[in-house]
C-alpha positions as MATLAB code, in Angstrom:
seq = 'MKILAKDKNKLMLVFDIGSSNVSGALFWAQESGTPKIIFSATEAIKLEEKVDTDRFLLLTTQALGVVVNKIYKSGMGIPEEFFCVLSSPWHVSQTRIISLKKNTPFIFTAKLAEDLIKKEIGFFEEAHSSKTINIDAPNRTIELKNIKTILNGYETSDPLNKKIKELEMIVFISMGEEKVLKNIEDTIRKCFHFNQIRFSSFVLSSFTVVRDMHIQKENFLLLDIGGEVTSISMVKKNILKESITFPLGSNFLTRGVASDLGCSLNEAGSLISLLKDGHAEDRAVEKLSVSIEQLRKNWLKSFQESLANLSNDISIPATIYMTTAKNLSDFFCQTIKAEQFNQYTLTESKFEINFLDTPIFHGLAVFEDGVTREPNLIIDSIYINRFLIYSAMAGR';
ca = [
     146.916   73.891   90.727;
     150.048   74.566   92.770;
     153.064   73.377   93.040;
     153.899   71.361   95.895;
     157.667   71.367   97.944;
     159.482   68.116   97.598;
     159.257   68.197  101.467;
     155.794   67.898  101.826;
     155.511   64.215  102.654;
     153.773   63.452  105.803;
     153.682   60.805  108.215;
     150.087   59.762  108.577;
     148.219   57.303  111.232;
     145.147   55.673  110.067;
     142.645   53.441  111.590;
     140.197   51.476  110.064;
     137.241   50.020  112.414;
     135.061   47.435  111.208;
     132.474   44.924  113.019;
     134.626   41.869  112.393;
     138.234   43.777  112.909;
     140.106   46.497  113.791;
     143.320   47.339  111.492;
     145.758   50.360  111.915;
     148.511   51.622  109.464;
     151.075   54.201  109.392;
     151.527   55.513  106.345;
     153.887   58.128  104.519;
     151.258   60.755  102.433;
     153.364   61.586   99.213;
     152.568   64.460   97.034;
     152.540   61.517   93.989;
     149.087   60.451   95.319;
     150.728   57.293   96.108;
     150.830   56.545   99.572;
     153.877   54.468  101.239;
     152.960   52.436  104.268;
     155.634   51.257  106.727;
     153.647   49.476  109.293;
     150.198   47.660  109.730;
     148.290   45.816  112.378;
     145.012   44.063  112.715;
     142.781   42.701  115.713;
     139.970   40.871  115.440;
     136.926   41.730  117.249;
     136.217   38.724  119.553;
     132.973   36.808  118.479;
     130.592   36.008  120.827;
     127.415   34.162  120.468;
     124.720   36.984  120.579;
     125.549   40.686  119.879;
     124.716   43.166  122.874;
     125.629   46.516  121.777;
     127.499   47.726  124.744;
     129.609   44.575  124.860;
     129.952   45.102  120.872;
     131.446   48.611  121.263;
     133.723   47.421  124.506;
     134.985   44.731  122.388;
     135.348   46.913  119.436;
     137.301   49.449  121.809;
     139.671   46.561  123.177;
     140.790   45.722  119.646;
     141.343   49.024  119.168;
     143.377   49.443  121.866;
     145.673   46.406  120.685;
     146.131   48.233  117.319;
     147.144   51.086  118.771;
     149.612   50.133  121.192;
     151.204   48.099  118.386;
     151.592   51.077  116.157;
     153.052   52.691  119.228;
     155.647   50.380  120.028;
     156.578   49.845  116.520;
     158.569   52.809  116.885;
     158.642   53.987  113.059;
     157.650   57.662  113.738;
     155.331   60.256  115.217;
     152.010   60.843  113.077;
     151.391   64.389  111.904;
     147.912   63.757  111.201;
     145.220   61.038  112.403;
     142.240   59.417  110.556;
     139.860   57.208  111.069;
     137.754   55.324  109.088;
     134.242   53.663  109.845;
     132.203   51.138  108.377;
     128.454   50.115  109.419;
     127.311   49.862  112.255;
     129.697   52.574  113.459;
     128.073   55.339  111.241;
     124.907   56.396  109.208;
     125.351   58.186  105.828;
     123.642   59.665  103.038;
     123.253   61.604  100.047;
     121.134   64.112  100.144;
     119.604   66.670   97.265;
     119.070   70.571   98.227;
     117.314   72.416   95.746;
     116.332   76.245   95.652;
     114.402   77.682   93.043;
     112.981   81.470   92.852;
     111.090   83.269   90.128;
     113.426   86.299   90.397;
     117.282   85.813   90.030;
     119.700   85.495   93.027;
     123.414   85.464   93.521;
     124.594   82.054   95.025;
     126.955   83.073   97.736;
     129.080   81.216   99.824;
     127.103   81.950  102.886;
     123.632   80.628  101.182;
     125.616   77.218  100.575;
     126.671   77.475  104.096;
     123.204   78.022  105.563;
     121.290   75.559  103.106;
     123.999   72.589  104.044;
     124.005   73.323  107.690;
     119.814   73.002  107.304;
     120.532   70.065  105.136;
     122.481   68.515  108.075;
     119.814   69.119  110.543;
     117.188   67.571  108.574;
     119.646   64.481  108.122;
     120.447   64.207  111.945;
     116.366   64.466  112.842;
     115.955   61.620  110.309;
     118.653   59.078  110.979;
     119.019   59.667  114.678;
     117.126   56.349  114.931;
     119.877   54.639  112.850;
     122.735   55.164  115.238;
     123.832   52.729  118.040;
     121.588   53.921  120.499;
     118.906   56.220  119.567;
     118.916   58.667  122.737;
     122.614   59.390  122.204;
     124.097   62.785  121.275;
     125.537   62.379  117.478;
     128.142   64.148  115.540;
     128.221   64.975  112.264;
     131.557   63.396  110.650;
     131.595   63.992  106.863;
     130.620   66.393  104.583;
     131.346   66.337  100.585;
     129.560   68.211   97.934;
     129.417   66.189   95.176;
     128.344   67.963   92.553;
     126.605   71.617   92.061;
     123.803   72.420   89.216;
     123.492   75.798   88.519;
     120.230   76.800   86.293;
     120.103   73.087   85.094;
     124.041   73.172   84.554;
     126.706   71.410   86.316;
     129.538   73.515   87.668;
     132.780   73.549   89.372;
     133.166   76.971   90.000;
     129.482   77.907   91.219;
     129.947   81.055   93.497;
     128.764   84.469   92.975;
     126.501   83.406   89.856;
     123.207   84.864   89.019;
     120.511   81.939   88.776;
     117.272   81.285   89.490;
     117.344   77.771   90.152;
     120.179   75.519   92.402;
     120.383   72.157   93.225;
     123.283   70.706   95.507;
     124.240   66.565   95.868;
     125.886   66.377   99.153;
     127.190   62.875  101.106;
     126.686   63.455  104.998;
     127.916   61.078  107.511;
     127.073   61.025  111.224;
     128.392   59.127  114.071;
     127.374   58.559  117.720;
     128.973   60.711  120.235;
     129.870   57.890  123.009;
     131.389   55.787  120.161;
     133.666   58.548  118.763;
     134.517   59.727  122.130;
     135.627   56.068  122.970;
     138.134   55.574  119.835;
     139.413   59.499  120.588;
     140.102   58.232  124.471;
     141.713   54.656  123.263;
     143.928   56.427  120.834;
     144.897   59.203  123.134;
     146.477   56.678  125.500;
     149.569   56.469  123.297;
     149.333   59.189  120.958;
     148.813   62.884  121.612;
     146.731   65.027  118.600;
     144.476   67.792  118.391;
     142.349   66.098  116.298;
     141.057   62.854  114.388;
     139.289   63.244  111.168;
     137.019   60.812  110.718;
     135.168   59.596  107.531;
     133.190   56.652  106.417;
     134.520   53.349  104.161;
     131.827   53.836  101.836;
     132.978   57.421  100.942;
     136.601   56.392  100.753;
     136.185   53.000   98.710;
     133.621   54.756   96.585;
     136.050   57.689   95.567;
     138.892   54.956   95.130;
     136.752   52.741   92.878;
     135.309   55.600   90.929;
     138.865   56.749   89.675;
     140.319   53.514   89.331;
     137.661   52.330   87.113;
     136.680   55.511   85.249;
     134.951   53.790   82.296;
     132.054   52.347   84.918;
     129.828   55.138   85.797;
     126.836   52.635   87.409;
     128.216   50.245   89.816;
     127.776   48.718   93.375;
     129.652   48.551   96.842;
     129.519   45.615   98.691;
     131.147   45.608  102.195;
     130.289   42.272  103.828;
     131.787   43.142  107.711;
     131.409   40.540  110.398;
     128.081   41.668  111.860;
     126.344   43.912  108.770;
     126.679   44.328  105.189;
     126.494   47.064  103.542;
     125.203   47.896   99.746;
     125.872   51.195   97.881;
     124.791   52.257   94.579;
     126.524   54.419   91.914;
     124.740   55.949   89.241;
     126.568   58.009   86.697;
     129.580   58.059   88.881;
     127.159   59.818   91.859;
     127.179   57.561   95.135;
     123.210   57.624   95.104;
     121.972   55.562   97.878;
     123.190   53.139  100.818;
     120.856   50.186  102.627;
     122.397   47.469  104.882;
     121.543   44.464  106.438;
     122.641   42.885  110.282;
     123.758   39.498  108.548;
     127.722   39.616  108.133;
     130.041   37.035  107.640;
     129.910   36.209  111.859;
     126.263   35.024  110.945;
     127.488   32.012  109.280;
     129.691   30.983  112.227;
     126.639   31.463  114.698;
     124.507   29.736  112.072;
     126.682   26.504  112.064;
     127.485   26.405  115.949;
     123.742   26.464  116.851;
     122.870   23.935  113.973;
     125.702   21.755  114.807;
     125.402   22.210  118.655;
     129.172   23.253  118.423;
     131.518   26.441  119.914;
     131.414   29.156  117.980;
     135.416   27.897  117.355;
     134.460   24.530  116.116;
     132.112   26.024  113.701;
     134.880   28.332  112.106;
     137.026   25.798  111.976;
     134.612   23.336  110.206;
     133.595   25.985  108.003;
     137.143   26.629  106.915;
     137.670   22.379  106.487;
     134.466   22.369  104.449;
     135.960   25.285  102.314;
     139.246   23.556  101.969;
     137.480   20.257  101.151;
     139.022   18.626  104.255;
     136.198   17.971  106.474;
     135.453   14.375  107.703;
     133.089   12.642  105.281;
     130.510   12.378  108.420;
     130.354   16.140  109.030;
     129.879   17.230  105.490;
     126.270   16.386  104.632;
     125.105   17.977  108.023;
     127.631   21.083  107.584;
     126.518   21.357  104.055;
     122.810   21.412  104.872;
     123.112   23.978  107.582;
     125.433   26.047  105.326;
     123.025   26.054  102.470;
     120.157   27.283  104.387;
     122.037   29.932  105.773;
     123.404   30.876  102.313;
     119.264   31.191  101.337;
     118.831   33.550  104.177;
     121.730   35.917  103.859;
     120.577   35.982   99.823;
     116.798   36.686  100.725;
     118.167   39.841  103.000;
     120.832   40.838   99.815;
     117.724   40.658   97.111;
     115.112   42.503   99.715;
     117.998   45.115  100.559;
     118.477   45.856   96.651;
     114.899   45.792   95.968;
     114.418   48.662   98.713;
     118.025   50.493   97.537;
     116.297   52.259   94.570;
     113.732   53.117   92.780;
     115.479   53.133   89.564;
     114.048   50.868   86.755;
     117.813   48.541   87.108;
     120.252   47.748   89.368;
     123.886   47.703   88.209;
     125.316   44.826   87.586;
     129.147   45.258   88.283;
     129.937   45.122   92.046;
     133.130   45.754   94.116;
     132.799   43.751   96.972;
     135.008   43.908  100.470;
     134.937   41.127  103.068;
     137.591   38.343  104.632;
     139.480   36.900  102.132;
     138.370   33.408  103.337;
     134.593   33.718  102.428;
     134.734   35.809   99.289;
     134.053   33.103   96.992;
     131.402   31.958   99.162;
     129.605   35.018   98.567;
     130.667   35.392   95.487;
     129.165   32.165   94.055;
     126.172   33.040   96.398;
     125.383   36.349   94.305;
     126.178   34.801   90.952;
     124.143   31.727   91.361;
     120.816   33.458   91.997;
     118.850   35.028   88.943;
     118.253   38.046   90.651;
     115.934   39.156   87.675;
     113.068   37.591   89.240;
     112.933   40.355   91.527;
     114.014   43.443   89.763;
     115.964   44.411   86.468;
     119.551   44.708   86.252;
     121.902   45.839   83.443;
     123.383   42.394   83.062;
     124.547   38.906   84.843;
     126.096   40.182   87.953;
     130.050   41.052   87.472;
     132.013   40.835   90.854;
     135.200   42.328   91.602;
     136.891   41.368   95.011;
     138.885   44.214   96.139;
     141.937   42.560   97.219;
     145.766   43.580   97.164;
     146.006   42.967   93.594;
     143.622   45.065   92.449;
     145.298   48.029   93.978;
     149.052   47.215   91.959;
     150.824   50.320   92.062;
     148.334   52.970   93.638;
     150.333   52.119   96.852;
     153.776   51.033   97.946;
     154.691   49.252  101.167;
     157.713   48.856  102.963;
     159.289   45.199  102.936;
     157.217   42.917  105.698;
     154.084   45.187  105.483;
     150.707   42.717  106.103;
     148.684   44.447  102.922;
     145.272   44.939  104.369;
     142.895   45.789  101.530;
     140.639   48.321  103.708;
     143.730   50.071  104.815;
     145.283   50.189  101.157;
     141.502   52.097  100.257;
     141.540   54.608  103.256;
     145.244   55.063  102.548;
     144.741   55.687   98.840;
     141.931   58.233   99.747;
     143.208   59.985  102.724;
     146.501   60.900  100.220;
     145.076   61.644   97.245;
     141.849   63.313   98.578;
     141.954   64.694  101.920;
     145.813   65.864  101.665;
     147.428   66.637   98.675;
     144.366   67.630   96.728;
     143.320   70.091   99.452;
     146.572   71.484   99.578;
     146.768   71.779   95.711;
     143.606   73.851   95.831;
     141.784   70.915   93.656;
];
């Protein structure tokens, strides 16, 4: 490992784009691996009665513009590098296995690896083009991570120029719609000049950070409940195996209550908050409770079906690391814990849910006084600092 000079700390700018809000942070990437977040901003994506693809992209872009402007006006410095972390539905991702077996020995070279991966990216783009926002739109591969290389049945961290008969590479690939990525770049460019924005997926950043936080857990689920989409990713033996999404997020509750009670979206949101805090009026509690209970069942059904379709493995990990709006974390935790999922498939034990909130990251990031501590931005900053900046510079 190379020794880094003390003046290698860099000012970074990261944006986190989900389906309920857009956030951004300026942080110092430090050679210690601990980012120092000096400014952050978050803007909710306007909630509307129906989700229209083009309208949703416009509202998301507008929210991004507000965040970009706040960061620019903060006067905290000029970032050296720019990053953007995407949650569903702004990308599709998959872990893919590349296999090659020959009767006669062959040399595993960098050119062979490059050709095999390029071919696999083509297969991935063809298979998943229908899962992006617009089936007819061009796509861009934004992320490629070689998770593991196995030669002749043995994992190795130094595979090049070895003579082998069998090769297996486990790679993680993410892809985004070109129109979406271009909108993001153009919006940020209105305030900041840059040569490149490095895009990545929240599923890979959260997986990497959680894996290294809790190394004793080889098997776990990542559950990201956004505004419009819920994403579930399964990790087995510290490998990000599979991911699945379903189009019911936290906004599903607000729209459902508004429809059932015949009120506006704002009124529905207020009623849900009042019920959660125990302050709802008695005459509203019964009808509201009935509505929420049915919505809970609908979400849970989709959750169960997604888990059943996630893998052919005989068991689903019982440990869950969850990200969602803080005010709804208890609701979703109780929903999952109350369900006896064993009637649908086998789990290792009862679900153990860990909410990825600020306290769990204690010591992994530091903050300037007064900075709002947004969990997604903390995860993104740790991932970028530790795995995209200094690990690469140190040759790890």
